[in-house]
DOFIFI-550394 format. One record per atom (N, C-alpha, C): x, y, z. Coordinates in steps of 0.001 Angstrom, whole numbers, padded with zeros to 6 digits, always signed. Each point is the difference from the previous one (the first is absolute). Example, Ala and Ser with C-alpha at 12.3 -4.5 7.8 and 13.67 -1.06 7.14 Angstrom:
BEGIN
+013190-005690+007800 -000890+001190+000000 +000900+001200+000000 -000350+001050-000720 +000820+001190+000060 -000770+001090+000730 
//
This chain:
BEGIN
+000845-001200+000000 -000845+001200+000000 +000877+001246+000000 -000504+001072-000580 +000747+001252-000039 -000973+001140-000216 +000516+001218+000188 -000809+001196-000218 +000631+000825-001108 -000806+000581-000849 +000469+000881-001063 -000133+001436+000498 +001105+000755-000043 +000012+001361+000555 +000572+000986-001014 -000327+001291+000128 +000591+001016-000880 +001493+000166+000243 +000716+000292-001068 +001451+000180+000092 +000493+000842-001169 +001205+000529+000163 +000713+000662-001086 +000961-001040-000571 -000131-000277-001297 +000672-001148-000594 +000951+000444-001114 +001180-000627-000025 +000933+000161-001120 -000251-001133-000989 -000497+000299-001212 -000264-001070-000978 +001270-000607-000574 +001056+000817-000094 +001264-000459-000579 +001096+000968+000408 +001207-000254-000480 +001137+000854+000337 -000037+001344-000721 -000808+000110-001039 +000031+001212-000831 -001300+000791-000008 -001082-000558+000527 -001290+000691-000027 -000233+000778+001294 -000813+001062-000047 -000352+000735+001224 -000766-000884+000973 +000033+000376+001268 -000812-000663+001005 -001476+000275-000279 -000842-000963+000344 -001436+000138-000233 -000747-000459+001255 -001242+000443+000126 -000858-000489+001068 -000585-001339-000418 +000084-000968+000884 -000503-001333-000294 -000356-000727+001276 +000171-001309+000005 -000288-000800+001185 +001073-001064+000180 +000122-000448+001249 +000860-001135+000337 -000774-000890+000963 +000528-001204+000243 -000636-000919+000944 +000790-000054+001296 -000723-000059+001110 +000598-000219+001314 -000578-001282+000589 +000856-000767+000648 -000473-001239+000623 -000919+000308+001188 -000827-000969+000349 -000807+000126+001202 +000906-000034+001229 -000492+000522+001095 +000778+000066+001233 +000104-001389+000629 +001239-000461+000167 +000249-001269+000670 +000163+000196+001496 +000213-001098+000739 +000089+000090+001461 +001052+000979+000513 +001132+000145-000708 +001096+000865+000465 +000090+001312-000761 -001027+000307-000777 +000051+001164-000885 -000685+001225+000595 +000427+001151-000521 -000629+001284+000296 -000393+000643-001330 -001264+000408-000116 -000422+000764-001183 +000007+001471+000349 +000668+000772-000838 +000191+001432+000258 -000705+000805-001079 -000842+000935+000414 -000536+001000-000920 +001077+001059-000181 +000559+000088-001207 +001115+000914-000249 -000520+001429-000092 +000694+000895+000701 -000370+001420-000015 +001004+000831-000790 +001275-000316+000171 +001063+000753-000675 +001038-000971-000533 +000552+000288-001184 +001050-000835-000593 +001097+000903-000561 +001218-000197+000464 +001107+000804-000485 +000486-000455-001364 +000540+000938-000755 +000623-000298-001297 +001508-000032+000190 +000580-001168-000197 +001439-000183+000123 +000600-000135-001394 +001230+000496-000173 +000664-000133-001294 +000121-001473-000406 +000057-000888+001014 +000069-001430-000290 -001226-000479-000770 -001160+000617+000263 -001208-000365-000751 +000226+000211-001500 +000620+001131-000305 +000234+000363-001395 +001072-000901-000616 +001098-000203+000738 +001047-000911-000480 -000583-001368-000338 -000864-000495+000879 -000573-001335-000192 -000834-000051-001273 -000945+000930-000134 -000902-000020-001147 +000761+000201-001299 +000991+000861+000004 +000740+000289-001227 +001007-001085-000362 +000121-001022+000829 +000872-001124-000321 +001464+000236+000297 +000317+001026+000787 +001398+000294+000306 +000663-001120+000787 -000790-000754+000739 +000527-001098+000805 -000440-001362-000532 -000353-000034-001279 -000380-001256-000622 -001463-000024-000401 -000405-000997-000791 -001395-000107-000467 -000952-000241+001164 -001228+000507-000131 -000971-000069+001079 -001280-000725-000435 -000769-000494+000972 -001243-000718-000315 -001185+000964-000155 -000244+000433-001204 -001101+000939-000249 -001302-000755-000257 -001138+000643+000278 -000188+001326+000595 +000420+000004+001473 +000456+001164+000477 +000597+000074+001331 -000435+001274+000708 -000346-000137+001265 -000249+001139+000885 +001164+000099+000973 +000653+001157+000020 +001168+000183+000863 -000392+000802+001249 +001007+000357+000782 -000219+000761+001220 +000338-000808+001236 +001080+000413+000713 +000389-000706+001229 +000178+000960+001171 -000692+001115-000064 -000078+000925+001128 -001495+000182+000281 -000524-000791+000917 -001443-000161+000153 -000415+000284+001436 -000992+000865+000192 -000606+000158+001320 -001515+000029-000143 -000663-000458+001040 -001450-000023+000014 -000492-000481+001339 -001223-000491+000022 -000590-000492+001245 -000409-001455-000155 +000078-000729+001102 -000377-001410-000008 -001504-000115-000219 -000380-000778-001004 -001416-000204-000323 -000504-001364+000440 +000912-000979+000086 -000403-001358+000361 +001235-000755+000467 -000182-000884+000980 +001114-000814+000477 -000398-001466+000004 +001023-000861-000168 -000231-001434+000052 -000174-000487+001428 -000451-001214+000131 -000322-000556+001320 +001198-000153+000918 +001219-000089-000578 +001203-000181+000822 +000763+001298+000241 -000484+001099-000515 +000711+001279+000143 -000189+000536+001419 +001121+000384+000621 -000050+000488+001385 +000534+001413+000173 +000768+000488-000976 +000693+001280+000184 -000769+001196-000523 -001055-000226-000774 -000711+001109-000624 -001498-000185+000160 -000708+001146-000024 -001455-000006+000085 -000555+000895-001096 -001248-000223-000367 -000647+000827-001014 +000059+001462+000421 +000399+000861-000947 +000117+001425+000254 +001404+000476+000300 +000944-000919+000282 +001385+000405+000284 +000641+000664-001211 +000857+000994+000282 +000821+000625-001047 +001215-000884-000248 +000158-000459-001230 +001063-000958-000290 +000676+000330-001327 +001114-000682-000234 +000721+000184-001249 +000605-001292-000493 +000340-000004-001278 +000703-001117-000638 +001105+000609-000858 +001190-000579+000105 +001123+000512-000765 +000328-000853-001204 +001284-000243-000200 +000471-000645-001223 -000172-001510-000017 -000321-000605+001143 -000114-001449+000089 -001357-000399+000544 -000507-001146-000468 -001248-000535+000534 +000161-001418+000552 +001193-000582-000143 +000231-001327+000570 +001464-000389-000187 +000400-001009+000742 +001310-000642-000158 -000127-001395+000579 +001050-000792-000099 -000113-001396+000432 -000195-000120+001506 +000550+000952+000768 -000157-000012+001445 +000834-001045+000712 +000820-000750-000743 +000723-001124+000586 +001511+000075-000165 +000486+000739-000974 +001452+000055-000247 +000683+000854+001074 +001324-000037+000004 +000762+000724+001027 -000303+001495-000024 -000128+000565-001204 -000244+001438-000090 -001395+000366+000486 -001004-000784-000355 -001356+000261+000488 -000059-000118+001515 +000632-001030+000541 -000013-000194+001446 +000732+001124+000727 +000918+000651-000692 +000714+001148+000578 -000771+001302-000187 -001190-000068-000600 -000794+001213-000210 +000402+000787-001224 +000748-000637-000904 +000468+000670-001223 -000713-000619-001199 -001329+000108+000001 -000793-000663-001030 +000327+000479-001402 +000518+001233-000115 +000324+000527-001329 +001154-000764-000649 +000753-000752+000802 +001097-000808-000518 -000321-001488+000084 -001267-000350-000039 -000437-001391+000079 +000792-000867-000975 +000592-001070+000512 +000847-000852-000832 -000801-000809-001004 -001301-000110+000225 -000855-000722-000933 -000815+000934-000881 +000284+001298+000100 -000649+000978-000857 -001196+000657+000654 +000201+001238+000490 -001113+000753+000566 -001023+000303-001097 -001257+000131+000390 -001074+000249-000963 -000322+001487+000000 +000269+000648-001129 -000231+001428-000128 -001475+000332-000069 -000325+001237+000295 -001387+000448+000038 -000644-000010-001376 +000817+000075-001037 -000528-000139-001359 +001013-000712-000884 -000512-000591-001088 +000829-000648-001029 +000788-001191+000509 -000484-000626+001075 +000662-001188+000542 -000986-001161+000038 +000525-001205-000006 -000870-001168+000104 -000352-000251+001458 -001272+000034+000309 -000467-000191+001367 -000038-001493+000330 -000297-000305+001267 +000016-001388+000449 -001062-000846-000715 -001051+000644-000497 -001048-000746-000706 +000221-000056-001510 +001169+000498-000435 +000331-000053-001417 -000468+001188-000810 -000767+000887+000595 -000437+001203-000703 +001085+001066+000051 -000160+001053-000801 +000949+001118-000008 -000508+001086+000940 +000865+000467+000888 -000412+001040+000945 -000256+001310-000737 -000985+000719+000477 -000390+001284-000574 +000069+001062+001100 +000459+001203-000369 +000358+001001+000988 -001100+000935+000450 +000448+001112+000569 -000869+000882+000761 -000717+001083-000755 +000197+000105-001334 -000803+000946-000769 -001387-000629-000191 -000681-000285+001082 -001256-000742-000028 -000772+000308+001277 -001227-000466+000081 -000848+000397+001117 +000143-000880+001234 +000572-001195-000143 +000194-000845+001173 +001102-001008-000261 +000482-000599+001086 +001038-001021-000101 -000200-000989+001138 +000332-001261-000254 -000061-001045+001017 +001423-000479+000253 +000439+000084+001262 +001388-000291+000352 +000028-000848+001267 +000910-000964+000063 +000171-000777+001215 +000413+000918+001149 -000523-000275+001184 +000172+000886+001155 +001454+000360+000272 +000926-000930-000226 +001413+000236+000331 +000605+001157-000775 -000609+000368-001119 +000581+001041-000846 -000823+001294+000021 -000882+000114+000961 -000781+001227+000176 +000635+000824+001108 +000068+001295-000187 +000646+000916+000938 -001010+000976+000581 +000239+000380+001242 -000878+000957+000665 +000496+001419-000272 -000878+000882-000448 +000365+001393-000286 -000394+000856+001204 +000980+000570+000710 -000318+000805+001188 -000885+001201-000340 -000851+000379+000948 -000905+001126-000186 +000759+001309-000217 +001223+000083+000527 +000764+001243-000093 +000476+000300-001416 -000039-000984-000887 +000423+000213-001393 -001222+000354-000827 -000019+001174-000659 -001148+000351-000850 -000263-001104-001015 -001253-000436-000075 -000322-001165-000811 +000373+000190-001466 -000234+001206-000542 +000275+000246-001411 +001497+000045-000306 +000828+000061+001054 +001452+000043-000201 +000689-001306+000378 -000741-000939+000535 +000618-001193+000567 +000505-000985-001047 -000682-000093-001152 +000304-001066-000959 +001469-000052-000423 +000638+001125-000369 +001394-000092-000453 +000976-000517+001050 -000395+000024+001269 +000881-000555+001024 +000205-001493-000195 -000970-000669-000633 +000069-001454-000155 +001029-000434-001034 +000528+000939-000777 +001130-000297-000889 +001114+001019+000206 -000268+001259-000334 +001045+001020+000116 +000497+000135+001435 -000917-000115+000962 +000392+000126+001402 +000893-001131+000461 -000447-001240-000200 +000782-001135+000480 +001253-000204-000836 -000024+000334-001279 +001177-000173-000847 +001166+000852+000483 -000292+001142+000583 +001071+000869+000512 +000246-000211+001490 -001048-000320+000751 +000169-000253+001439 +000904-001208+000238 -000210-001067-000760 +000715-001246+000258 +001522+000152-000089 +000555+000584-001064 +001459+000146-000018 +000515+000998+001028 -000761+001045+000270 +000439+000949+001031 +000098-000695+001350 -000969-000862+000301 +000034-000736+001263 +001087-001071-000030 +000109-000729-001115 +000967-001097-000077 +001432+000493+000127 +000290+001139-000636 +001357+000539+000067 +000147+001034+001125 -000910-000033+000947 +000136+000707+001282 +000125+001513-000125 -000833+000595-000846 -000048+001460-000040 -000489+000507+001355 +000729+000965+000549 -000301+000459+001357 +000599+001385+000175 -000061+000492+001209 +000596+001304+000288 +001488-000040-000360 +000415+000944-000813 +001391+000079-000415 +000313-000705-001297 -000887-000857-000491 +000234-000674-001283 -000166+001003-001139 +000975+000029-000878 -000051+000903-001151 -000622-000757-001172 -001248+000337-000299 -000773-000704-001031 -000186+000901-001207 +000282-000525-001178 -000314+000705-001241 -001098-000746-000731 -000901+000734-000615 -001088-000575-000780 +000157+000475-001439 +000141-000945-000929 +000103+000337-001418 -001414+000020-000581 -000417+001161-000469 -001317+000145-000610 -001056+000400+001015 -000862+000926-000397 -001069+000455+000895 -001343-000205-000698 -000374-001275-000128 -001298-000343-000571 -000845-000707+001037 -000834-000948-000456 -000873-000716+000911 +000759-000725+001092 +001073-000703-000358 +000826-000677+000988 +000889+000980+000750 +000670+000864-000728 +000979+000885+000601 -000581+000920+001058 -001182+000532-000252 -000550+000936+000989 -000382-000717+001292 -000370-001305-000107 -000257-000768+001214 +001306-000327+000730 +001062-000273-000739 +001298-000251+000632 +000449+001206+000805 -000223+001187-000544 +000382+001225+000705 -000792+000131+001295 -001316-000158-000081 -000838+000158+001184 +000362-001013+001086 +000174-001250-000404 +000263-001054+000978 +001392+000134+000597 +001009+000253-000839 +001361+000159+000515 +000086+001186+000958 -000675+001082-000328 -000028+001166+000888 -000618-000365+001346 -001105-000752-000028 -000656-000394+001249 +000872-000945+000821 +000864-000765-000655 +000914-000891+000709 +001170+000749+000631 +000149+001267-000359 +001064+000818+000575 +001228+000142-000863 -000036-000529-001212 +001168+000070-000882 +000202+001417-000540 +001208+000270-000435 +000308+001222-000750 -000242-000327-001471 -000985+000659-000608 -000507-000419-001302 +000406+000973-001102 +000553-000556-001071 +000362+000770-001181 -000742-000553-001208 -000563+000874-000811 -000634-000413-001245 +000928+000304-001161 +000168-001000-000876 +000790+000157-001217 -000959-000114-001177 -000241+001106-000683 -000920+000027-001133 +000690+000682-001170 -000522-000208-001199 +000697+000504-001189 +000118+001518-000016 -001056+000684+000406 +000005+001450-000064 -000461+000570+001342 -000064+001317+000069 -000413+000664+001239 -001512+000193+000092 -000744-000544-000974 -001445+000247-000069 -000717-000399+001275 +000397-001100+000614 -000724-000530+001160 +000661+000355+001336 +000918+000943-000009 +000730+000304+001228 -000925+000446+001123 -000883+000933-000265 -000888+000501+001058 -000868-001121+000555 -000516-000841-000896 -000803-001139+000450 +000814-000908+000918 +001209-000331-000411 +000829-000926+000770 +000250+000528+001408 +000327+001273+000107 +000267+000586+001314 -001270+000018+000846 -001138+000243-000628 -001265+000009+000727 -000369-001405+000489 +000380-001026-000779 -000310-001378+000366 +000898-000533+001106 +001089+000707+000297 +000871-000427+001084 +001458-000155-000342 +000374+000254-001246 +001419-000091-000374 +000796+001117+000649 +001227-000315+000380 +000908+001001+000555 +000809+000684-001094 +000249-000737-001092 +000829+000521-001093 -000583-000465-001325 +000356+000722-001055 -000486-000342-001342 +001074+000390-001001 +000299-000912-000931 +001003+000292-001019 -000506-000437-001372 +000322+000793-000998 -000356-000320-001389 +001142-000778-000640 -000302-001194-000499 +001051-000865-000537 +000291+000248-001469 -000775+000879-000648 +000302+000290-001402 +001329+000744-000129 +000476+000604+001087 +001327+000614+000034 +001001-001077+000402 +000898-000424-000888 +000937-001085+000308 +000852+000270+001238 +000221+001249+000305 +000824+000330+001161 -000662-000432+001308 -001343-000067-000013 -000729-000384+001216 +000462-001353+000516 +000048-001002-000875 +000380-001334+000441 +001464-000061+000433 +000832+000819-000596 +001402+000033+000441 +000105+000620+001389 -000761+001055+000230 +000067+000694+001293 -000548-000837+001154 -000924-000914-000314 -000671-000767+001056 +000634-001363+000267 +001121-000287-000587 +000636-001301+000215 +000269-000244+001488 -000359-001211+000441 +000244-000384+001389 -000941+000616+001015 -001141+000512-000442 -000864+000787+000890 -001102-000784+000702 -000330-001226-000440 -001215-000651+000491 +000262-001406+000530 -000802-000368+000991 +000042-001354+000543 -000942-000937-000749 -001096+000563-000501 -001025-000801-000665 -000621+000829-001115 -000119-000594-001175 -000666+000653-001126 -001155-000879-000440 -001195+000582-000100 -001170-000690-000522 -000235+000499-001423 +000154-000892-000970 -000247+000379-001391 -001434-000357-000362 -000840+001016-000168 -001425-000227-000219 -000412+000055-001471 +000932+000272-000896 -000389+000195-001393 +000010-001327-000753 -000888-000106-000984 -000118-001233-000788 +000643+000156-001365 +001039+000779-000065 +000784+000165-001226 +001464-000243+000347 +000788-000328-001007 +001418-000250+000234 +000708+001255+000480 +000903-000193+000958 +000859+001080+000458 +001443-000482-000107 +000932+000925+000147 +001417-000336+000045 +000296-000500+001411 -000159-001295+000214 +000127-000549+001348 +001365+000310+000601 +001048-000125-000802 +001341+000275+000515 +000107+001407+000583 -000541+000968-000713 +000086+001387+000463 -000713+000174+001334 -001147-000663+000160 -000748+000144+001255 +000620-000829+001123 +000584-001144-000319 +000689-000776+001030 +001136+000795+000627 +000628+000837-000776 +001114+000811+000520 -000464+001060+000999 -001312+000213+000070 -000520+000941+001001 -000049-000614+001385 +000190-001323+000087 -000084-000692+001279 +001278+000139+000810 -000182+000140+001305 +001118-000065+000923 +000412-001463+000172 +001050-000238+000775 +000453-001356+000282 -001154-000835+000545 -000171-001190-000560 -001039-000950+000402 -001420+000459-000352 -000118+000981-000869 -001319+000468-000402 -000674-000949-000977 -001308+000170-000121 -000799-000873-000869 -000919+000820-000893 -000029-000348-001282 -000964+000559-000950 -001050-001076-000237 -001258+000325+000305 -001087-000970-000127 -000920+000408-001137 -000202-000907-000938 -000907+000252-001112 -001398-000476+000364 -000956+000903-000039 -001407-000394+000147 -000769+000254-001289 +000501+000904-000843 -000525+000122-001351 +000427-001218-000802 -000770-000341-001024 +000268-001233-000758 +000088+000284-001488 +001120+000558-000473 +000147+000218-001437 +000041-001312-000754 -000463+000029-001229 -000072-001245-000775 +001351-000384-000591 +000942+000921-000043 +001302-000300-000591 +001064-000160+001086 +001081-000768-000261 +001060-000201+000986 +000731+001308+000311 +000578+000050+001208 +000816+001147+000400 +001365-000525+000424 +001021+000171-000841 +001317-000568+000300 +000681+000695+001178 +000802-000775+000724 +000740+000487+001167 +001450-000461-000117 +000928+000882+000288 +001426-000363+000031 +000336-000586+001372 +000622-001148+000013 +000377-000628+001269 +000900+000917+000824 +000868+000729-000681 +000928+000874+000720 -000703+001079+000797 -001135+000466-000499 -000743+001030+000729 -000545-000553+001312 -000423-001264-000015 -000475-000632+001228 +001164-000289+000952 +001064-000529-000553 +001130-000401+000819 +000656+001200+000674 +000070+001103-000728 +000753+001156+000477 -000471+000574+001319 -001283-000110+000316 -000494+000559+001265 -000831-001004+000776 +000239-001301-000282 -000813-001049+000617 -001485+000345-000136 -000338+000481-001195 -001367+000424-000262 -000861-001183-000421 -001309+000157+000170 -000944-001041-000396 -001036+000576-000953 -000371-000818-000992 -001091+000343-000919 -001067-001052+000205 -001172+000405+000475 -001019-000944+000427 -001342+000324-000641 -000947-000902+000206 -001370+000225-000430 -000950-000333+001130 -001203+000513-000096 -001007-000286+001014 -001367-000031-000663 -000822-000973+000398 -001306-000202-000628 -001103+000091+001050 -000792+001017-000051 -001105+000292+000926 +000360-000410+001423 -000875-000765+000685 +000251-000446+001362 -000971-001116+000321 +000274-000715+001080 -000916-001032+000436 -001259+000599+000610 -000970-000853+000304 -001276+000482+000503 +000155+000666+001368 +000750-000607+000906 +000193+000599+001324 +000705+001351-000112 +001010+000079-000875 +000717+001258-000158 -000887+001055-000658 -000871-000417-000896 -000918+000953-000624 -000961+000572+001030 -000489-000848+000910 -000852+000517+001077 +000799+000933+000909 +001240-000348+000264 +000888+000867+000795 +000150+001362-000668 +000159-000007-001323 +000128+001251-000747 -001265+000843+000119 -001164-000623-000133 -001254+000737+000119 -000127+000633+001388 +000355-000754+001018 -000084+000521+001367 +001014+001121+000218 +001193-000144-000585 +001021+001043+000086 -000498+001288-000658 -000592-000131-001178 -000505+001181-000702 -001123+000668+000787 -000870-000803+000602 -001071+000567+000824 +000576+000749+001191 +001002-000585+000636 +000616+000608+001182 +000690+001318-000331 +000610+000066-001197 +000797+001174-000359 -000727+000954-000944 -001272-000236-000247 -000764+000906-000860 +000465+000004-001439 +000419-001159-000492 +000519-000116-001366 -001088-000524-000925 -000173+000665-001127 -000891-000473-001057 +000563+000468-001334 -000259-000730-001074 +000480+000421-001316 -000663+001296-000450 +000648+000681-000910 -000609+001129-000702 -000727-000586-001210 -001293+000231-000089 -000773-000668-001040 -000834+000973-000820 -000320-000447-001211 -001012+000640-000833 -001102-001027-000229 -001231+000394+000247 -001129-000917-000197 -000435+000055-001461 -000217-001179-000573 -000494-000080-001368 -001227-000910-000039 -000746+000082-001061 -001210-000802-000144 +000234-001158-000969 -000919-000945-000003 +000162-001194-000820 +000107+000327-001486 -000714+001032-000446 +000022+000332-001426 +001213+000839-000392 +000854+000316+000971 +001194+000801-000287 +001301-000779+000201 -000099-001303+000159 +001196-000776+000323 +001001-000024-001151 -000462-000054-001241 +000944+000048-001126 +000790+001300+000004 -000672+001116+000283 +000688+001291+000083 +000977+000008+001177 -000410-000613+001104 +000893-000070+001159 +001256-000802-000330 -000166-001124-000712 +001172-000791-000392 +000939+000823-000879 -000562+000762-000928 +000834+000836-000875 +000779+001007+000821 -000630+000549+001023 +000691+000974+000849 +001083-000665+000856 -000250-001228+000437 +001047-000729+000731 +001227-000188-000895 -000240-000396-001244 +001113-000202-000932 +000743+001287-000287 -000701+001126+000102 +000622+001312-000228 +000549+000612+001290 -000013-000789+001085 +000442+000494+001324 -000753+001254+000411 -001276+000018-000309 -000843+001163+000271 -001065-000357+001030 +000435-000380+001184 -000933-000282+001089 +000678+000336+001320 -000760+000520+000921 +000538+000384+001301 -000801-000699+001099 +000480-001174+000475 +001084-000822-000525 -000514-001402-000289 -001307-000198+000257 -000612-001296-000257 -001465+000207-000343 -000439-000623-001091 -001429+000026-000325 -000724-001068+000823 -001191+000347+000446 -000878-000944+000674 -001363+000050-000690 -000508-001180-000373 -001304-000068-000682 -001118-000059+001033 -000977+000863-000161 -001218-000054+000793 -000866-001111-000598 -000007-001155+000637 -000673-001163-000576 -001519+000172-000028 -000528+000890+000834 -001443+000263-000070 -000423+000475-001386 +000926+000644-000722 -000331+000506-001333 -000072-001107-001037 +000454-001189+000355 -000075-001125-000926 -001428-000490-000179 -000827+000264+000970 -001399-000444-000086 -000963+001163-000069 +000529+001266+000014 -000875+001176+000002 -000726+000135-001330 
//
């Protein structure tokens, strides 16, 4: 049994998004059905549909930044009740049995975590994302959204928030840590806010000075334009941790040289092309070049609670269901401040 619900659907890699329908499974004993209220637009949605990360199972509904209210719970659900404010991020299931899952790192499931869209679910169907009116998710992958976070701003925390929180926490950003953030977009602006709240000294590295005022207002202590080659030379050895939030190739060697002894450059952006690194650049300062992928469920809840405690929320622009194609075009043009959120009520209006 299943339910047919309204959704925003990608028919193919080259056609515009259209309004259509998708199927959702009935609520099982361990499931939670969520009436979706807001859905964030992540650049990953666009990469996926456009085939940047490989061929996709069309027709496809994307969206992995989802918040709404609990509409129905299964008989075995104990953590949620109808009416609760909840969210779903980039994952809807994992094996739950491998070493990584047991350690709370479901995003690194050794048997393959199940993504919120474009993944094969346990019943053999293809998962469909949050550009839709409801979703059914196993209780273990549902998150509680604190009341202190404005509901219309909460959705991007489920990807942009945890994607930047996790490496900052893992690499121990704290008072006195010199953190640089490459790029001030959907991910980058959250990295600035979170690192500032952790007590780090935060520097934004962006191509031009256009976003300087924004960066300082968001919590950055310093801002430098990297289009001037002298900037990277002047900043050599200045940082303990660099978060690279951009999804385009950069000169990794040049940015690695900005690290102090034992510093780490962490990639959270996911460019489709390789980025070469010289071994000598790593060896010369015992530097590390690392990657980080979202966060586990417990850490994602920790991030939500941290943001509620510190008054952190993304900067968002609200868009309607009939304007999503225009919103995607603006994301590709880097013309959004700093995350689009779809008002899902407009999908049925």
